[in-house]
C-alpha positions as CSV (number, residue, x, y, z in Angstrom):
1,M,91.0,103.2,106.1
2,S,93.9,100.0,105.9
3,N,94.8,96.5,106.4
4,T,91.0,100.6,106.7
5,R,94.0,102.5,105.4
6,A,96.0,98.9,105.3
7,V,95.7,100.1,105.4
8,I,97.6,103.5,103.6
9,D,96.6,105.1,100.4
10,G,95.9,102.1,98.2
11,G,96.6,99.3,100.5
12,I,96.7,95.7,99.3
13,D,95.1,95.5,95.9
14,N,96.5,94.6,92.5
15,N,97.4,98.1,91.4
16,D,98.8,99.2,94.7
17,Q,100.9,96.2,95.1
18,G,103.0,97.6,92.4
19,L,103.2,94.1,90.8
20,D,103.4,93.9,87.1
21,N,99.9,92.8,86.2
22,K,98.1,93.1,82.9
23,V,95.3,95.6,82.9
24,P,91.9,93.7,82.9
25,K,89.2,94.8,80.6
26,S,87.1,97.4,82.4
27,T,83.5,96.9,83.3
28,A,81.1,98.8,85.5
29,W,81.5,96.2,88.3
30,K,85.3,96.2,88.0
31,D,85.3,100.0,88.1
32,F,83.2,99.9,91.3
33,L,85.6,97.4,92.9
34,S,88.5,99.6,91.9
35,L,86.9,102.7,93.4
36,I,86.4,101.0,96.8
37,K,89.8,99.3,96.6
38,I,88.4,95.8,97.1
39,G,91.9,94.4,97.9
40,I,92.1,96.8,100.9
41,V,88.5,95.8,102.0
42,N,89.3,92.1,101.8
43,S,92.6,92.4,103.7
44,N,91.1,94.5,106.4
45,L,88.2,92.1,106.8
46,I,90.7,89.4,107.6
47,T,92.0,91.4,110.5
48,T,88.5,92.4,111.6
49,F,87.4,88.8,111.6
50,T,90.4,87.8,113.6
51,G,89.6,90.4,116.3
52,L,86.0,89.3,116.3
53,W,86.8,85.6,116.4
54,L,89.3,85.9,119.3
55,A,86.8,88.0,121.3
56,L,84.1,85.3,120.8
57,H,86.6,82.6,121.8
58,F,88.0,84.3,124.9
59,S,84.5,85.4,126.1
60,S,83.2,81.8,125.6
61,K,80.6,82.9,123.1
62,G,79.7,80.5,120.4
63,F,80.5,81.5,116.8
64,F,77.5,79.9,115.2
65,S,75.1,81.2,117.9
66,N,76.3,84.7,117.1
67,L,76.2,84.7,113.3
68,D,74.0,87.8,113.2
69,L,76.8,89.7,115.1
70,V,79.4,88.3,112.7
71,F,77.3,89.5,109.8
72,Y,76.7,93.0,111.1
73,T,80.4,93.4,112.0
74,L,81.9,92.3,108.7
75,I,79.3,94.0,106.5
76,G,79.5,97.2,108.6
77,S,83.3,97.2,108.6
78,G,83.5,96.4,104.9
79,L,81.2,99.2,104.0
80,I,83.0,101.9,106.0
81,I,86.3,100.8,104.7
82,A,85.0,100.8,101.1
83,G,83.5,104.3,101.6
84,S,86.8,105.6,103.0
85,C,88.8,104.2,100.1
86,A,86.4,105.6,97.5
87,L,86.6,109.0,99.2
88,N,90.4,108.7,99.1
89,N,90.1,108.2,95.4
90,Y,87.9,111.3,95.1
91,I,90.4,113.4,97.0
92,D,93.5,112.1,95.2
93,R,92.2,112.3,91.7
94,D,94.5,115.2,90.9
95,I,97.8,113.3,91.7
96,D,96.7,109.8,90.7
97,P,97.3,110.5,87.0
98,L,100.9,111.0,87.8
99,M,101.5,107.5,89.1
100,E,101.5,104.3,87.1
101,R,99.8,102.3,89.8
102,T,96.9,104.7,90.1
103,K,96.4,106.3,86.7
104,R,93.8,103.7,85.6
105,R,91.5,104.4,88.5
106,P,87.9,105.4,87.3
107,T,88.3,108.8,89.0
108,V,91.3,109.4,86.7
109,T,90.0,107.9,83.5
110,G,86.7,109.8,83.7
111,K,84.6,106.7,83.9
112,A,83.3,107.8,87.3
113,N,81.8,111.1,88.0
114,P,83.6,112.7,90.9
115,T,80.5,114.1,92.6
116,K,78.8,110.7,92.4
117,V,81.9,109.0,93.8
118,A,81.9,111.4,96.8
119,A,78.2,110.8,97.4
120,M,78.6,107.1,97.1
121,S,81.5,107.3,99.6
122,F,79.4,108.9,102.3
123,L,76.5,106.6,101.6
124,L,78.7,103.6,102.1
125,I,80.1,105.0,105.3
126,I,76.6,105.8,106.7
127,A,75.4,102.3,105.7
128,G,78.4,100.7,107.4
129,T,77.8,102.8,110.5
130,L,74.2,101.6,110.7
131,F,75.3,98.0,110.5
132,L,77.9,98.5,113.2
133,M,75.2,100.1,115.4
134,M,73.7,96.6,115.6
135,T,76.8,95.5,117.5
136,T,78.1,98.0,120.2
137,M,78.6,101.7,120.2
138,T,82.2,101.2,121.0
139,A,82.6,99.4,117.6
140,V,80.8,102.4,116.0
141,V,83.1,105.0,117.6
142,I,86.2,103.1,116.7
143,G,85.1,102.6,113.1
144,L,84.3,106.3,112.7
145,I,87.7,107.3,114.3
146,G,89.3,105.0,111.7
147,V,87.4,106.7,108.9
148,F,88.3,110.2,110.2
149,S,92.0,109.4,110.7
150,Y,92.3,108.0,107.2
151,I,90.6,110.9,105.5
152,V,91.7,113.9,107.5
153,P,95.0,113.4,109.3
154,Y,96.4,111.2,106.5
155,T,94.8,111.9,103.1
156,I,94.0,115.6,103.4
157,W,96.7,116.8,105.9
158,S,99.9,114.7,106.0
159,K,100.1,112.7,102.8
160,R,101.3,115.6,100.6
161,R,103.2,117.5,103.3
162,Y,105.1,115.3,105.6
163,V,107.5,112.4,105.4
164,S,105.7,111.0,108.5
165,N,102.6,110.5,106.4
166,T,103.1,106.7,106.4
167,V,103.2,106.5,110.2
168,I,100.2,108.8,110.5
169,G,98.2,106.7,108.1
170,S,99.1,103.5,109.9
171,F,96.7,104.4,112.7
172,S,93.6,103.9,110.6
173,G,95.0,100.7,109.1
174,A,95.4,99.3,112.6
175,V,91.8,99.9,113.6
176,P,90.0,96.9,112.0
177,P,90.9,94.2,114.6
178,L,89.7,96.7,117.3
179,I,86.4,97.0,115.5
180,G,86.0,93.2,115.4
181,W,86.8,92.8,119.1
182,A,84.7,95.7,120.2
183,A,81.7,94.4,118.3
184,V,81.7,91.4,120.8
185,D,83.3,93.0,123.9
186,A,83.1,96.7,124.3
187,N,85.7,96.5,127.1
188,L,88.8,96.0,124.9
189,D,91.1,93.4,126.2
190,V,94.9,93.5,126.1
191,I,94.7,91.1,123.2
192,A,92.8,93.6,121.1
193,W,95.4,96.3,121.7
194,V,98.2,93.9,120.8
195,L,96.4,93.2,117.5
196,F,96.2,96.9,116.9
197,L,99.9,97.3,117.6
198,I,100.8,94.4,115.3
199,M,98.9,96.1,112.5
200,F,100.4,99.5,113.3
201,F,104.0,98.3,113.3
202,W,103.5,96.2,110.2
203,Q,102.4,99.0,107.9
204,P,105.5,101.2,107.8
205,P,107.9,98.4,106.6
206,H,105.2,97.2,104.2
207,F,104.6,100.6,102.6
208,Y,108.2,101.8,102.7
209,A,109.1,98.8,100.6
210,L,106.3,99.7,98.2
211,A,107.5,103.3,98.1
212,M,111.0,102.2,97.3
213,R,109.7,100.3,94.3
214,R,107.6,103.3,93.2
215,V,109.9,106.0,94.3
216,E,110.0,107.9,91.0
217,E,106.2,107.9,90.7
218,Y,105.9,109.3,94.2
219,R,108.6,111.9,93.3
220,S,106.7,112.9,90.2
221,A,103.4,113.2,92.2
222,G,105.1,115.3,94.9
223,V,104.3,112.8,97.6
224,P,107.0,113.1,100.3
225,M,107.4,109.4,101.0
226,L,110.5,108.4,103.0
227,P,112.6,107.0,100.1
228,V,111.9,110.2,98.1
229,I,113.0,112.5,100.9
230,K,115.6,110.5,102.8
231,G,116.8,107.9,100.2
232,F,117.0,104.2,100.1
233,K,119.6,103.7,102.8
234,T,117.6,105.5,105.5
235,T,114.4,103.8,104.3
236,K,116.0,100.4,104.8
237,R,117.1,101.3,108.3
238,H,113.6,102.4,109.2
239,I,112.2,99.2,107.8
240,Y,114.4,97.1,110.0
241,I,113.5,99.3,113.1
242,W,109.8,98.8,112.5
243,I,110.2,95.0,112.0
244,A,112.3,94.9,115.2
245,A,109.4,96.6,117.0
246,L,107.2,93.7,116.1
247,L,109.5,91.2,117.8
248,P,108.2,91.5,121.4
249,L,104.5,91.7,120.6
250,P,103.7,87.9,120.4
251,F,105.0,87.6,124.0
252,F,102.0,89.7,125.1
253,L,99.6,87.0,123.7
254,P,100.3,84.0,126.0
255,E,96.7,83.0,125.7
256,L,97.4,81.8,122.2
257,G,100.0,79.4,123.4
258,M,103.6,78.4,122.7
259,P,103.0,77.2,119.1
260,F,101.8,80.7,118.1
261,L,104.6,82.4,119.9
262,V,107.1,80.3,118.1
263,L,105.4,80.8,114.7
264,A,105.1,84.6,115.2
265,T,108.7,84.9,116.3
266,L,109.9,82.9,113.3
267,L,107.9,85.2,111.0
268,N,109.5,88.3,112.6
269,I,113.0,86.9,112.4
270,G,112.3,85.6,108.9
271,W,111.4,89.1,107.8
272,I,114.7,90.5,109.0
273,A,116.6,87.6,107.6
274,T,114.9,88.2,104.2
275,G,116.3,91.7,104.2
276,I,119.7,90.5,105.0
277,Y,119.6,87.8,102.4
278,A,118.2,90.2,99.7
279,R,121.3,92.4,100.1
280,K,123.3,89.9,98.0
281,F,121.4,91.1,94.9
282,K,122.9,94.6,95.4
283,D,119.7,95.9,93.8
284,D,117.5,98.1,95.9
285,I,114.4,97.4,93.9
286,K,114.8,93.7,94.1
287,W,115.4,94.1,97.8
288,A,112.3,96.1,98.2
289,T,110.3,93.6,96.2
290,L,111.3,90.7,98.3
291,M,110.5,92.6,101.5
292,F,107.1,93.8,100.1
293,V,106.1,90.3,99.1
294,Y,107.2,88.9,102.5
295,S,105.1,91.5,104.3
296,L,102.0,90.3,102.5
297,Q,102.6,86.7,103.4
298,Y,103.5,87.8,107.0
299,L,100.2,89.5,107.6
300,T,98.0,86.7,106.2
301,I,99.9,83.9,108.0
302,M,99.9,85.8,111.3
303,F,96.2,86.6,111.5
304,V,95.0,83.3,110.0
305,A,97.2,81.4,112.5
306,M,95.5,83.2,115.4
307,V,92.2,81.8,114.3
308,I,93.5,78.3,113.6
309,I,95.4,78.0,116.9
310,T,92.1,78.5,118.8
311,L,90.6,75.5,116.9
312,L,93.3,73.1,117.9
């Protein structure tokens, strides 16, 4: 899935960031972490934990008195996300060799047997579902909806056919905070849905910036990402529109107080300002890189701040 997809097709790990990293020496453990896209798992667990934490806080339930619930939620969420990502690797093993950022995946190099990867994927999803069943059935249902939406509507159906694939994939990437909240409170509060919307609106500008940096790879692989089909100018316009859609969302979280509202608003304005500032380079790839890096910092700061603000 994100942030279960994260978020989309690769999410936030070293290879998928498109950053110029040296290739580490491969080991069985590293291959496993690559298969489950550990970067996506970690980033999604941050948003899952935030949803869970806020649900505990606003329902006046103690964190330390519910450590078993925290454990079941995080382990269950992590396993279904890992299984979904591994299954994505299995499905995409035919186009991954065509892209620099994915050509070293174990499903491409032959280090992982495809049949075993598929079997492992389903086992991880089943195990994660069992852990989530120790919380609420609402969390289970939401988790499985996230898995389904990442694998079927995104990976199998839209990714290779439609330019809207990024938006379709954003649904699964927005699910983790809902899982976290639902594990505590099956009656999803407005706060939970705002977290979902923040994650949903965050993903298109994040992945459009990545797609701009890797546009030729996507073109070679035949993946109809927005910059491939519509060009950089249109992609930039879409990025600004999606960031603008984030602007009103903090105002629907009055429970988090004025300090958070100010911080979140500054983060949103800062993202737009970064795009305006980056135009001075007159280099689309540099522009996309700055916007991509900012998006990573944005997500981390936003969700960590939600937790910290409740401790003050």
